[in-house]
All heavy atoms as atom14 arrays in JSON, in Angstrom:
{
  "sequence": "MCFHTSREESRLNPEGNSILLEQQNKVLWNEELIRFGVQYLNIASKSKSISSYYI",
  "atom14_mask": [
    [1, 1, 1, 1, 1, 1, 1, 1, 0, 0, 0, 0, 0, 0],
    [1, 1, 1, 1, 1, 1, 0, 0, 0, 0, 0, 0, 0, 0],
    [1, 1, 1, 1, 1, 1, 1, 1, 1, 1, 1, 0, 0, 0],
    [1, 1, 1, 1, 1, 1, 1, 1, 1, 1, 0, 0, 0, 0],
    [1, 1, 1, 1, 1, 1, 1, 0, 0, 0, 0, 0, 0, 0],
    [1, 1, 1, 1, 1, 1, 0, 0, 0, 0, 0, 0, 0, 0],
    [1, 1, 1, 1, 1, 1, 1, 1, 1, 1, 1, 0, 0, 0],
    [1, 1, 1, 1, 1, 1, 1, 1, 1, 0, 0, 0, 0, 0],
    [1, 1, 1, 1, 1, 1, 1, 1, 1, 0, 0, 0, 0, 0],
    [1, 1, 1, 1, 1, 1, 0, 0, 0, 0, 0, 0, 0, 0],
    [1, 1, 1, 1, 1, 1, 1, 1, 1, 1, 1, 0, 0, 0],
    [1, 1, 1, 1, 1, 1, 1, 1, 0, 0, 0, 0, 0, 0],
    [1, 1, 1, 1, 1, 1, 1, 1, 0, 0, 0, 0, 0, 0],
    [1, 1, 1, 1, 1, 1, 1, 0, 0, 0, 0, 0, 0, 0],
    [1, 1, 1, 1, 1, 1, 1, 1, 1, 0, 0, 0, 0, 0],
    [1, 1, 1, 1, 0, 0, 0, 0, 0, 0, 0, 0, 0, 0],
    [1, 1, 1, 1, 1, 1, 1, 1, 0, 0, 0, 0, 0, 0],
    [1, 1, 1, 1, 1, 1, 0, 0, 0, 0, 0, 0, 0, 0],
    [1, 1, 1, 1, 1, 1, 1, 1, 0, 0, 0, 0, 0, 0],
    [1, 1, 1, 1, 1, 1, 1, 1, 0, 0, 0, 0, 0, 0],
    [1, 1, 1, 1, 1, 1, 1, 1, 0, 0, 0, 0, 0, 0],
    [1, 1, 1, 1, 1, 1, 1, 1, 1, 0, 0, 0, 0, 0],
    [1, 1, 1, 1, 1, 1, 1, 1, 1, 0, 0, 0, 0, 0],
    [1, 1, 1, 1, 1, 1, 1, 1, 1, 0, 0, 0, 0, 0],
    [1, 1, 1, 1, 1, 1, 1, 1, 0, 0, 0, 0, 0, 0],
    [1, 1, 1, 1, 1, 1, 1, 1, 1, 0, 0, 0, 0, 0],
    [1, 1, 1, 1, 1, 1, 1, 0, 0, 0, 0, 0, 0, 0],
    [1, 1, 1, 1, 1, 1, 1, 1, 0, 0, 0, 0, 0, 0],
    [1, 1, 1, 1, 1, 1, 1, 1, 1, 1, 1, 1, 1, 1],
    [1, 1, 1, 1, 1, 1, 1, 1, 0, 0, 0, 0, 0, 0],
    [1, 1, 1, 1, 1, 1, 1, 1, 1, 0, 0, 0, 0, 0],
    [1, 1, 1, 1, 1, 1, 1, 1, 1, 0, 0, 0, 0, 0],
    [1, 1, 1, 1, 1, 1, 1, 1, 0, 0, 0, 0, 0, 0],
    [1, 1, 1, 1, 1, 1, 1, 1, 0, 0, 0, 0, 0, 0],
    [1, 1, 1, 1, 1, 1, 1, 1, 1, 1, 1, 0, 0, 0],
    [1, 1, 1, 1, 1, 1, 1, 1, 1, 1, 1, 0, 0, 0],
    [1, 1, 1, 1, 0, 0, 0, 0, 0, 0, 0, 0, 0, 0],
    [1, 1, 1, 1, 1, 1, 1, 0, 0, 0, 0, 0, 0, 0],
    [1, 1, 1, 1, 1, 1, 1, 1, 1, 0, 0, 0, 0, 0],
    [1, 1, 1, 1, 1, 1, 1, 1, 1, 1, 1, 1, 0, 0],
    [1, 1, 1, 1, 1, 1, 1, 1, 0, 0, 0, 0, 0, 0],
    [1, 1, 1, 1, 1, 1, 1, 1, 0, 0, 0, 0, 0, 0],
    [1, 1, 1, 1, 1, 1, 1, 1, 0, 0, 0, 0, 0, 0],
    [1, 1, 1, 1, 1, 0, 0, 0, 0, 0, 0, 0, 0, 0],
    [1, 1, 1, 1, 1, 1, 0, 0, 0, 0, 0, 0, 0, 0],
    [1, 1, 1, 1, 1, 1, 1, 1, 1, 0, 0, 0, 0, 0],
    [1, 1, 1, 1, 1, 1, 0, 0, 0, 0, 0, 0, 0, 0],
    [1, 1, 1, 1, 1, 1, 1, 1, 1, 0, 0, 0, 0, 0],
    [1, 1, 1, 1, 1, 1, 0, 0, 0, 0, 0, 0, 0, 0],
    [1, 1, 1, 1, 1, 1, 1, 1, 0, 0, 0, 0, 0, 0],
    [1, 1, 1, 1, 1, 1, 0, 0, 0, 0, 0, 0, 0, 0],
    [1, 1, 1, 1, 1, 1, 0, 0, 0, 0, 0, 0, 0, 0],
    [1, 1, 1, 1, 1, 1, 1, 1, 1, 1, 1, 1, 0, 0],
    [1, 1, 1, 1, 1, 1, 1, 1, 1, 1, 1, 1, 0, 0],
    [1, 1, 1, 1, 1, 1, 1, 1, 0, 0, 0, 0, 0, 0]
  ],
  "atom14_positions": [
    [[1.9, -20.99, -47.05], [3.07, -20.33, -46.58], [3.21, -18.96, -47.22], [3.63, -18.01, -46.64], [4.31, -21.14, -46.83], [4.36, -22.45, -46.04], [4.18, -22.3, -44.28], [5.71, -21.5, -43.85], [0.0, 0.0, 0.0], [0.0, 0.0, 0.0], [0.0, 0.0, 0.0], [0.0, 0.0, 0.0], [0.0, 0.0, 0.0], [0.0, 0.0, 0.0]],
    [[2.79, -18.84, -48.52], [2.89, -17.59, -49.21], [1.97, -16.55, -48.55], [2.35, -15.4, -48.36], [2.47, -17.72, -50.67], [3.73, -18.65, -51.63], [0.0, 0.0, 0.0], [0.0, 0.0, 0.0], [0.0, 0.0, 0.0], [0.0, 0.0, 0.0], [0.0, 0.0, 0.0], [0.0, 0.0, 0.0], [0.0, 0.0, 0.0], [0.0, 0.0, 0.0]],
    [[0.73, -16.96, -48.21], [-0.21, -16.03, -47.57], [0.35, -15.57, -46.21], [0.29, -14.41, -45.88], [-1.56, -16.69, -47.35], [-2.3, -17.0, -48.63], [-2.79, -18.25, -48.9], [-2.5, -16.01, -49.58], [-3.48, -18.55, -50.03], [-3.2, -16.31, -50.76], [-3.7, -17.53, -50.99], [0.0, 0.0, 0.0], [0.0, 0.0, 0.0], [0.0, 0.0, 0.0]],
    [[0.88, -16.51, -45.42], [1.44, -16.2, -44.13], [2.61, -15.24, -44.24], [2.68, -14.23, -43.56], [1.85, -17.53, -43.49], [2.43, -17.38, -42.13], [1.7, -17.09, -41.05], [3.71, -17.42, -41.7], [2.48, -16.98, -39.99], [3.68, -17.21, -40.33], [0.0, 0.0, 0.0], [0.0, 0.0, 0.0], [0.0, 0.0, 0.0], [0.0, 0.0, 0.0]],
    [[3.53, -15.52, -45.13], [4.74, -14.69, -45.29], [4.42, -13.34, -45.89], [5.12, -12.36, -45.6], [5.76, -15.45, -46.14], [6.02, -16.74, -45.57], [7.09, -14.71, -46.25], [0.0, 0.0, 0.0], [0.0, 0.0, 0.0], [0.0, 0.0, 0.0], [0.0, 0.0, 0.0], [0.0, 0.0, 0.0], [0.0, 0.0, 0.0], [0.0, 0.0, 0.0]],
    [[3.33, -13.25, -46.65], [3.04, -11.97, -47.31], [2.73, -10.88, -46.3], [2.88, -9.69, -46.64], [1.83, -12.17, -48.25], [0.63, -12.33, -47.53], [0.0, 0.0, 0.0], [0.0, 0.0, 0.0], [0.0, 0.0, 0.0], [0.0, 0.0, 0.0], [0.0, 0.0, 0.0], [0.0, 0.0, 0.0], [0.0, 0.0, 0.0], [0.0, 0.0, 0.0]],
    [[2.38, -11.23, -45.06], [2.05, -10.25, -44.07], [3.17, -9.95, -43.11], [2.98, -9.17, -42.14], [0.81, -10.72, -43.26], [-0.42, -10.93, -44.09], [-1.63, -11.31, -43.27], [-1.45, -12.6, -42.59], [-1.28, -12.72, -41.26], [-1.29, -11.68, -40.52], [-1.12, -13.89, -40.72], [0.0, 0.0, 0.0], [0.0, 0.0, 0.0], [0.0, 0.0, 0.0]],
    [[4.34, -10.47, -43.34], [5.44, -10.38, -42.45], [5.74, -8.94, -41.99], [5.99, -8.68, -40.79], [6.71, -11.0, -43.02], [7.86, -11.09, -42.1], [9.03, -11.87, -42.65], [8.91, -12.4, -43.83], [10.01, -11.93, -42.02], [0.0, 0.0, 0.0], [0.0, 0.0, 0.0], [0.0, 0.0, 0.0], [0.0, 0.0, 0.0], [0.0, 0.0, 0.0]],
    [[5.72, -8.03, -42.91], [6.12, -6.6, -42.61], [5.05, -5.89, -41.78], [5.35, -4.87, -41.18], [6.34, -5.84, -43.91], [7.47, -6.34, -44.73], [8.85, -6.16, -44.02], [9.04, -5.14, -43.37], [9.64, -7.1, -44.16], [0.0, 0.0, 0.0], [0.0, 0.0, 0.0], [0.0, 0.0, 0.0], [0.0, 0.0, 0.0], [0.0, 0.0, 0.0]],
    [[3.83, -6.43, -41.71], [2.76, -5.74, -40.98], [2.39, -6.38, -39.68], [1.48, -5.95, -39.0], [1.53, -5.67, -41.88], [1.02, -6.97, -42.15], [0.0, 0.0, 0.0], [0.0, 0.0, 0.0], [0.0, 0.0, 0.0], [0.0, 0.0, 0.0], [0.0, 0.0, 0.0], [0.0, 0.0, 0.0], [0.0, 0.0, 0.0], [0.0, 0.0, 0.0]],
    [[3.11, -7.44, -39.26], [2.72, -8.21, -38.12], [3.1, -7.63, -36.76], [2.46, -7.98, -35.78], [3.38, -9.6, -38.22], [2.42, -10.56, -38.77], [2.9, -11.9, -38.54], [2.47, -12.49, -39.76], [3.13, -13.3, -40.52], [4.25, -13.78, -40.1], [2.67, -13.72, -41.61], [0.0, 0.0, 0.0], [0.0, 0.0, 0.0], [0.0, 0.0, 0.0]],
    [[4.15, -6.87, -36.72], [4.67, -6.39, -35.43], [4.65, -4.83, -35.39], [4.91, -4.17, -36.38], [6.03, -6.87, -35.19], [6.27, -8.38, -35.12], [7.74, -8.73, -34.98], [5.47, -9.03, -34.02], [0.0, 0.0, 0.0], [0.0, 0.0, 0.0], [0.0, 0.0, 0.0], [0.0, 0.0, 0.0], [0.0, 0.0, 0.0], [0.0, 0.0, 0.0]],
    [[4.36, -4.28, -34.2], [4.49, -2.85, -34.02], [5.97, -2.49, -33.72], [6.8, -3.38, -33.55], [3.49, -2.36, -32.96], [3.82, -2.82, -31.56], [4.94, -3.28, -31.26], [2.84, -2.74, -30.68], [0.0, 0.0, 0.0], [0.0, 0.0, 0.0], [0.0, 0.0, 0.0], [0.0, 0.0, 0.0], [0.0, 0.0, 0.0], [0.0, 0.0, 0.0]],
    [[6.27, -1.21, -33.65], [7.68, -0.82, -33.39], [8.28, -1.4, -32.09], [9.47, -1.57, -31.98], [7.63, 0.68, -33.33], [6.44, 1.07, -34.15], [5.48, -0.05, -33.92], [0.0, 0.0, 0.0], [0.0, 0.0, 0.0], [0.0, 0.0, 0.0], [0.0, 0.0, 0.0], [0.0, 0.0, 0.0], [0.0, 0.0, 0.0], [0.0, 0.0, 0.0]],
    [[7.4, -1.73, -31.12], [7.9, -2.32, -29.85], [8.07, -3.82, -29.94], [8.51, -4.48, -29.0], [6.92, -1.99, -28.71], [6.83, -0.52, -28.37], [5.99, 0.28, -29.31], [5.0, -0.28, -29.85], [6.26, 1.48, -29.53], [0.0, 0.0, 0.0], [0.0, 0.0, 0.0], [0.0, 0.0, 0.0], [0.0, 0.0, 0.0], [0.0, 0.0, 0.0]],
    [[7.69, -4.42, -31.08], [7.83, -5.83, -31.29], [6.66, -6.67, -30.89], [6.71, -7.92, -30.81], [0.0, 0.0, 0.0], [0.0, 0.0, 0.0], [0.0, 0.0, 0.0], [0.0, 0.0, 0.0], [0.0, 0.0, 0.0], [0.0, 0.0, 0.0], [0.0, 0.0, 0.0], [0.0, 0.0, 0.0], [0.0, 0.0, 0.0], [0.0, 0.0, 0.0]],
    [[5.54, -6.03, -30.58], [4.32, -6.72, -30.17], [3.48, -7.08, -31.43], [3.47, -6.33, -32.4], [3.47, -5.83, -29.23], [4.23, -5.53, -27.93], [4.83, -6.4, -27.34], [4.21, -4.28, -27.58], [0.0, 0.0, 0.0], [0.0, 0.0, 0.0], [0.0, 0.0, 0.0], [0.0, 0.0, 0.0], [0.0, 0.0, 0.0], [0.0, 0.0, 0.0]],
    [[2.8, -8.18, -31.32], [1.94, -8.64, -32.43], [0.78, -7.66, -32.67], [0.2, -7.1, -31.76], [1.38, -10.02, -32.12], [2.38, -10.97, -32.05], [0.0, 0.0, 0.0], [0.0, 0.0, 0.0], [0.0, 0.0, 0.0], [0.0, 0.0, 0.0], [0.0, 0.0, 0.0], [0.0, 0.0, 0.0], [0.0, 0.0, 0.0], [0.0, 0.0, 0.0]],
    [[0.44, -7.53, -33.95], [-0.69, -6.74, -34.39], [-1.72, -7.71, -34.96], [-1.41, -8.58, -35.79], [-0.27, -5.71, -35.49], [0.81, -4.76, -34.93], [-1.48, -4.98, -35.98], [1.36, -3.81, -35.98], [0.0, 0.0, 0.0], [0.0, 0.0, 0.0], [0.0, 0.0, 0.0], [0.0, 0.0, 0.0], [0.0, 0.0, 0.0], [0.0, 0.0, 0.0]],
    [[-2.98, -7.59, -34.48], [-4.03, -8.47, -34.96], [-4.24, -8.26, -36.48], [-4.05, -7.19, -36.99], [-5.33, -8.17, -34.22], [-5.31, -8.46, -32.7], [-6.64, -8.01, -32.09], [-5.07, -9.94, -32.46], [0.0, 0.0, 0.0], [0.0, 0.0, 0.0], [0.0, 0.0, 0.0], [0.0, 0.0, 0.0], [0.0, 0.0, 0.0], [0.0, 0.0, 0.0]],
    [[-4.68, -9.32, -37.14], [-4.87, -9.25, -38.58], [-5.74, -8.08, -39.01], [-5.38, -7.35, -39.95], [-5.49, -10.59, -39.04], [-5.83, -10.68, -40.51], [-4.59, -10.63, -41.35], [-6.58, -11.97, -40.8], [0.0, 0.0, 0.0], [0.0, 0.0, 0.0], [0.0, 0.0, 0.0], [0.0, 0.0, 0.0], [0.0, 0.0, 0.0], [0.0, 0.0, 0.0]],
    [[-6.85, -7.9, -38.33], [-7.75, -6.82, -38.75], [-7.18, -5.4, -38.49], [-7.67, -4.42, -39.06], [-9.15, -6.93, -38.09], [-9.16, -7.04, -36.61], [-9.0, -8.52, -36.1], [-9.06, -9.48, -36.92], [-8.82, -8.68, -34.9], [0.0, 0.0, 0.0], [0.0, 0.0, 0.0], [0.0, 0.0, 0.0], [0.0, 0.0, 0.0], [0.0, 0.0, 0.0]],
    [[-6.14, -5.33, -37.73], [-5.47, -4.02, -37.44], [-4.2, -3.83, -38.24], [-3.59, -2.74, -38.16], [-5.17, -3.91, -35.94], [-6.43, -3.92, -35.1], [-6.13, -3.99, -33.62], [-5.05, -4.4, -33.21], [-7.11, -3.69, -32.82], [0.0, 0.0, 0.0], [0.0, 0.0, 0.0], [0.0, 0.0, 0.0], [0.0, 0.0, 0.0], [0.0, 0.0, 0.0]],
    [[-3.79, -4.82, -39.03], [-2.57, -4.71, -39.78], [-2.75, -3.72, -40.97], [-3.84, -3.62, -41.52], [-2.15, -6.06, -40.31], [-1.7, -6.98, -39.26], [-1.33, -8.38, -39.75], [-1.19, -8.61, -40.95], [-1.13, -9.32, -38.84], [0.0, 0.0, 0.0], [0.0, 0.0, 0.0], [0.0, 0.0, 0.0], [0.0, 0.0, 0.0], [0.0, 0.0, 0.0]],
    [[-1.68, -3.06, -41.34], [-1.67, -2.17, -42.45], [-1.52, -3.01, -43.73], [-0.45, -3.5, -44.08], [-0.52, -1.16, -42.33], [-0.46, -0.16, -43.45], [-1.2, -0.29, -44.45], [0.35, 0.83, -43.32], [0.0, 0.0, 0.0], [0.0, 0.0, 0.0], [0.0, 0.0, 0.0], [0.0, 0.0, 0.0], [0.0, 0.0, 0.0], [0.0, 0.0, 0.0]],
    [[-2.63, -3.15, -44.44], [-2.65, -4.05, -45.63], [-1.78, -3.49, -46.77], [-1.39, -4.24, -47.66], [-4.07, -4.23, -46.09], [-4.89, -5.06, -45.07], [-6.35, -5.14, -45.49], [-7.12, -5.96, -44.5], [-7.26, -5.41, -43.16], [0.0, 0.0, 0.0], [0.0, 0.0, 0.0], [0.0, 0.0, 0.0], [0.0, 0.0, 0.0], [0.0, 0.0, 0.0]],
    [[-1.43, -2.26, -46.71], [-0.51, -1.67, -47.74], [0.86, -2.34, -47.65], [1.56, -2.46, -48.63], [-0.4, -0.14, -47.55], [0.64, 0.46, -48.42], [-1.78, 0.52, -47.82], [0.0, 0.0, 0.0], [0.0, 0.0, 0.0], [0.0, 0.0, 0.0], [0.0, 0.0, 0.0], [0.0, 0.0, 0.0], [0.0, 0.0, 0.0], [0.0, 0.0, 0.0]],
    [[1.19, -2.83, -46.48], [2.51, -3.45, -46.26], [2.5, -4.96, -46.71], [3.56, -5.56, -46.76], [2.89, -3.41, -44.76], [3.06, -2.0, -44.24], [3.33, -2.04, -42.75], [4.2, -1.25, -44.97], [0.0, 0.0, 0.0], [0.0, 0.0, 0.0], [0.0, 0.0, 0.0], [0.0, 0.0, 0.0], [0.0, 0.0, 0.0], [0.0, 0.0, 0.0]],
    [[1.36, -5.5, -47.03], [1.29, -6.88, -47.43], [1.98, -7.05, -48.79], [1.83, -6.19, -49.68], [-0.12, -7.4, -47.51], [-0.82, -7.5, -46.21], [-0.34, -7.17, -44.97], [-2.12, -8.04, -45.97], [-1.25, -7.45, -44.01], [-2.36, -7.93, -44.59], [-3.11, -8.53, -46.81], [-3.54, -8.4, -43.98], [-4.28, -8.96, -46.22], [-4.5, -8.89, -44.85]],
    [[2.67, -8.17, -48.99], [3.41, -8.44, -50.21], [2.43, -9.02, -51.23], [2.1, -10.21, -51.2], [4.59, -9.34, -49.94], [5.47, -9.62, -51.12], [4.98, -9.86, -52.22], [6.75, -9.6, -50.89], [0.0, 0.0, 0.0], [0.0, 0.0, 0.0], [0.0, 0.0, 0.0], [0.0, 0.0, 0.0], [0.0, 0.0, 0.0], [0.0, 0.0, 0.0]],
    [[2.01, -8.22, -52.2], [1.04, -8.66, -53.18], [1.53, -9.76, -54.07], [0.76, -10.64, -54.49], [0.54, -7.47, -54.02], [-0.29, -6.48, -53.2], [-0.78, -5.34, -54.02], [-0.9, -5.48, -55.24], [-1.06, -4.31, -53.42], [0.0, 0.0, 0.0], [0.0, 0.0, 0.0], [0.0, 0.0, 0.0], [0.0, 0.0, 0.0], [0.0, 0.0, 0.0]],
    [[2.8, -9.79, -54.39], [3.38, -10.86, -55.23], [3.24, -12.2, -54.55], [2.86, -13.17, -55.16], [4.84, -10.56, -55.55], [5.44, -11.62, -56.5], [6.85, -11.28, -56.88], [7.48, -10.43, -56.22], [7.34, -11.93, -57.81], [0.0, 0.0, 0.0], [0.0, 0.0, 0.0], [0.0, 0.0, 0.0], [0.0, 0.0, 0.0], [0.0, 0.0, 0.0]],
    [[3.52, -12.24, -53.22], [3.4, -13.5, -52.5], [1.93, -13.93, -52.43], [1.61, -15.13, -52.44], [3.97, -13.38, -51.08], [5.53, -13.44, -51.03], [6.0, -13.12, -49.62], [5.99, -14.82, -51.46], [0.0, 0.0, 0.0], [0.0, 0.0, 0.0], [0.0, 0.0, 0.0], [0.0, 0.0, 0.0], [0.0, 0.0, 0.0], [0.0, 0.0, 0.0]],
    [[1.04, -12.97, -52.28], [-0.42, -13.32, -52.28], [-0.81, -13.88, -53.6], [-1.56, -14.9, -53.67], [-1.23, -12.07, -51.94], [-0.99, -11.66, -50.48], [-2.76, -12.35, -52.13], [-1.55, -10.31, -50.09], [0.0, 0.0, 0.0], [0.0, 0.0, 0.0], [0.0, 0.0, 0.0], [0.0, 0.0, 0.0], [0.0, 0.0, 0.0], [0.0, 0.0, 0.0]],
    [[-0.32, -13.33, -54.71], [-0.64, -13.89, -56.04], [-0.1, -15.31, -56.17], [-0.78, -16.19, -56.7], [-0.07, -13.02, -57.15], [-0.89, -11.76, -57.46], [-0.48, -11.11, -58.71], [0.88, -10.54, -58.65], [1.19, -9.33, -58.15], [0.27, -8.56, -57.63], [2.43, -8.94, -58.14], [0.0, 0.0, 0.0], [0.0, 0.0, 0.0], [0.0, 0.0, 0.0]],
    [[1.13, -15.57, -55.69], [1.7, -16.91, -55.71], [0.82, -17.83, -54.91], [0.52, -18.97, -55.29], [3.12, -16.93, -55.19], [4.18, -16.48, -56.15], [5.11, -15.6, -55.79], [4.19, -16.99, -57.47], [6.09, -15.16, -56.69], [5.17, -16.57, -58.36], [6.12, -15.64, -57.95], [0.0, 0.0, 0.0], [0.0, 0.0, 0.0], [0.0, 0.0, 0.0]],
    [[0.36, -17.4, -53.72], [-0.48, -18.22, -52.84], [-1.74, -18.64, -53.53], [-2.16, -19.78, -53.47], [0.0, 0.0, 0.0], [0.0, 0.0, 0.0], [0.0, 0.0, 0.0], [0.0, 0.0, 0.0], [0.0, 0.0, 0.0], [0.0, 0.0, 0.0], [0.0, 0.0, 0.0], [0.0, 0.0, 0.0], [0.0, 0.0, 0.0], [0.0, 0.0, 0.0]],
    [[-2.39, -17.69, -54.22], [-3.62, -17.97, -54.94], [-3.33, -18.95, -56.08], [-4.1, -19.91, -56.28], [-4.25, -16.67, -55.5], [-5.37, -16.94, -56.48], [-4.73, -15.79, -54.38], [0.0, 0.0, 0.0], [0.0, 0.0, 0.0], [0.0, 0.0, 0.0], [0.0, 0.0, 0.0], [0.0, 0.0, 0.0], [0.0, 0.0, 0.0], [0.0, 0.0, 0.0]],
    [[-2.21, -18.75, -56.78], [-1.86, -19.65, -57.87], [-1.64, -21.07, -57.38], [-2.19, -22.02, -57.93], [-0.57, -19.15, -58.58], [-0.1, -20.02, -59.69], [1.24, -19.48, -60.24], [1.72, -18.42, -59.89], [1.81, -20.22, -61.17], [0.0, 0.0, 0.0], [0.0, 0.0, 0.0], [0.0, 0.0, 0.0], [0.0, 0.0, 0.0], [0.0, 0.0, 0.0]],
    [[-0.91, -21.23, -56.28], [-0.62, -22.56, -55.72], [-1.94, -23.21, -55.15], [-2.14, -24.38, -55.3], [0.44, -22.49, -54.64], [1.79, -22.15, -55.18], [2.56, -21.19, -54.53], [2.31, -22.7, -56.33], [3.82, -20.87, -55.0], [3.55, -22.34, -56.85], [4.3, -21.45, -56.19], [5.54, -21.1, -56.62], [0.0, 0.0, 0.0], [0.0, 0.0, 0.0]],
    [[-2.79, -22.39, -54.58], [-4.06, -22.91, -54.04], [-4.9, -23.41, -55.16], [-5.56, -24.48, -55.07], [-4.8, -21.82, -53.27], [-6.02, -22.24, -52.52], [-5.75, -23.34, -51.49], [-6.68, -21.01, -51.84], [0.0, 0.0, 0.0], [0.0, 0.0, 0.0], [0.0, 0.0, 0.0], [0.0, 0.0, 0.0], [0.0, 0.0, 0.0], [0.0, 0.0, 0.0]],
    [[-4.96, -22.68, -56.29], [-5.75, -23.14, -57.43], [-5.21, -24.44, -58.01], [-5.97, -25.33, -58.36], [-5.77, -22.03, -58.51], [-6.64, -20.91, -58.17], [-7.65, -21.06, -57.42], [-6.36, -19.76, -58.67], [0.0, 0.0, 0.0], [0.0, 0.0, 0.0], [0.0, 0.0, 0.0], [0.0, 0.0, 0.0], [0.0, 0.0, 0.0], [0.0, 0.0, 0.0]],
    [[-3.89, -24.56, -58.06], [-3.24, -25.77, -58.55], [-3.6, -26.96, -57.61], [-3.97, -28.02, -58.06], [-1.7, -25.65, -58.69], [-1.4, -24.64, -59.82], [-1.03, -27.01, -58.9], [0.08, -24.22, -59.85], [0.0, 0.0, 0.0], [0.0, 0.0, 0.0], [0.0, 0.0, 0.0], [0.0, 0.0, 0.0], [0.0, 0.0, 0.0], [0.0, 0.0, 0.0]],
    [[-3.49, -26.7, -56.33], [-3.76, -27.77, -55.35], [-5.22, -28.18, -55.38], [-5.56, -29.38, -55.19], [-3.4, -27.3, -53.92], [0.0, 0.0, 0.0], [0.0, 0.0, 0.0], [0.0, 0.0, 0.0], [0.0, 0.0, 0.0], [0.0, 0.0, 0.0], [0.0, 0.0, 0.0], [0.0, 0.0, 0.0], [0.0, 0.0, 0.0], [0.0, 0.0, 0.0]],
    [[-6.11, -27.27, -55.68], [-7.52, -27.61, -55.69], [-7.93, -28.54, -56.84], [-8.97, -29.14, -56.83], [-8.37, -26.31, -55.75], [-8.29, -25.71, -56.99], [0.0, 0.0, 0.0], [0.0, 0.0, 0.0], [0.0, 0.0, 0.0], [0.0, 0.0, 0.0], [0.0, 0.0, 0.0], [0.0, 0.0, 0.0], [0.0, 0.0, 0.0], [0.0, 0.0, 0.0]],
    [[-7.06, -28.63, -57.83], [-7.36, -29.49, -58.97], [-6.81, -30.93, -58.81], [-7.05, -31.78, -59.65], [-6.74, -28.86, -60.25], [-7.49, -27.57, -60.6], [-6.88, -26.89, -61.8], [-7.71, -25.67, -62.12], [-7.01, -24.5, -62.22], [0.0, 0.0, 0.0], [0.0, 0.0, 0.0], [0.0, 0.0, 0.0], [0.0, 0.0, 0.0], [0.0, 0.0, 0.0]],
    [[-6.1, -31.13, -57.72], [-5.53, -32.47, -57.43], [-6.62, -33.43, -57.01], [-7.66, -33.03, -56.44], [-4.5, -32.36, -56.31], [-4.03, -33.62, -55.96], [0.0, 0.0, 0.0], [0.0, 0.0, 0.0], [0.0, 0.0, 0.0], [0.0, 0.0, 0.0], [0.0, 0.0, 0.0], [0.0, 0.0, 0.0], [0.0, 0.0, 0.0], [0.0, 0.0, 0.0]],
    [[-6.4, -34.72, -57.31], [-7.4, -35.74, -56.93], [-7.29, -36.01, -55.45], [-8.23, -36.57, -54.86], [-7.2, -37.0, -57.74], [-7.56, -36.8, -59.18], [-7.36, -38.04, -60.0], [-7.69, -37.75, -61.45], [-7.64, -38.92, -62.27], [0.0, 0.0, 0.0], [0.0, 0.0, 0.0], [0.0, 0.0, 0.0], [0.0, 0.0, 0.0], [0.0, 0.0, 0.0]],
    [[-6.19, -35.73, -54.79], [-6.03, -35.95, -53.38], [-5.9, -34.58, -52.66], [-5.45, -33.6, -53.24], [-4.82, -36.81, -53.08], [-3.61, -36.12, -53.49], [0.0, 0.0, 0.0], [0.0, 0.0, 0.0], [0.0, 0.0, 0.0], [0.0, 0.0, 0.0], [0.0, 0.0, 0.0], [0.0, 0.0, 0.0], [0.0, 0.0, 0.0], [0.0, 0.0, 0.0]],
    [[-6.3, -34.58, -51.42], [-6.21, -33.34, -50.65], [-5.06, -33.5, -49.6], [-5.06, -34.42, -48.79], [-7.52, -33.11, -49.88], [-8.64, -32.86, -50.91], [-7.39, -31.88, -48.95], [-10.01, -32.68, -50.29], [0.0, 0.0, 0.0], [0.0, 0.0, 0.0], [0.0, 0.0, 0.0], [0.0, 0.0, 0.0], [0.0, 0.0, 0.0], [0.0, 0.0, 0.0]],
    [[-4.07, -32.61, -49.73], [-2.94, -32.66, -48.77], [-3.15, -31.73, -47.61], [-4.06, -30.89, -47.6], [-1.66, -32.25, -49.54], [-1.64, -30.88, -49.78], [0.0, 0.0, 0.0], [0.0, 0.0, 0.0], [0.0, 0.0, 0.0], [0.0, 0.0, 0.0], [0.0, 0.0, 0.0], [0.0, 0.0, 0.0], [0.0, 0.0, 0.0], [0.0, 0.0, 0.0]],
    [[-2.29, -31.87, -46.61], [-2.39, -30.97, -45.46], [-2.1, -29.56, -45.85], [-2.58, -28.61, -45.24], [-1.44, -31.46, -44.37], [-0.11, -31.44, -44.86], [0.0, 0.0, 0.0], [0.0, 0.0, 0.0], [0.0, 0.0, 0.0], [0.0, 0.0, 0.0], [0.0, 0.0, 0.0], [0.0, 0.0, 0.0], [0.0, 0.0, 0.0], [0.0, 0.0, 0.0]],
    [[-1.28, -29.3, -46.85], [-0.98, -27.96, -47.35], [-2.27, -27.31, -47.96], [-2.47, -26.15, -47.82], [0.13, -27.95, -48.36], [1.48, -28.18, -47.72], [2.14, -29.38, -47.92], [2.1, -27.22, -46.96], [3.36, -29.62, -47.31], [3.32, -27.42, -46.35], [3.94, -28.63, -46.57], [5.15, -28.87, -45.97], [0.0, 0.0, 0.0], [0.0, 0.0, 0.0]],
    [[-3.03, -28.09, -48.66], [-4.26, -27.56, -49.27], [-5.24, -27.18, -48.16], [-5.89, -26.15, -48.25], [-4.9, -28.58, -50.19], [-6.15, -28.08, -50.8], [-6.14, -27.06, -51.72], [-7.39, -28.65, -50.48], [-7.31, -26.6, -52.31], [-8.56, -28.18, -51.03], [-8.52, -27.16, -51.93], [-9.67, -26.69, -52.49], [0.0, 0.0, 0.0], [0.0, 0.0, 0.0]],
    [[-5.39, -28.01, -47.17], [-6.32, -27.76, -46.08], [-5.84, -26.51, -45.32], [-6.56, -25.64, -44.97], [-6.5, -28.94, -45.15], [-7.17, -30.05, -45.97], [-7.29, -28.62, -43.92], [-7.24, -31.34, -45.27], [0.0, 0.0, 0.0], [0.0, 0.0, 0.0], [0.0, 0.0, 0.0], [0.0, 0.0, 0.0], [0.0, 0.0, 0.0], [0.0, 0.0, 0.0]]
  ]
}
């Protein structure tokens, strides 16, 4: 969810249409949320079980 939400500001053009990932302005991505996403992914990868959130 952190990775998904980190791109919120870059997902839509001024007309409200979706912008493809490769065309999004990465400067608008929220780096703090990306860092949290990486942190949580690393924690999840150490678990003995694999949850749907990890996948």
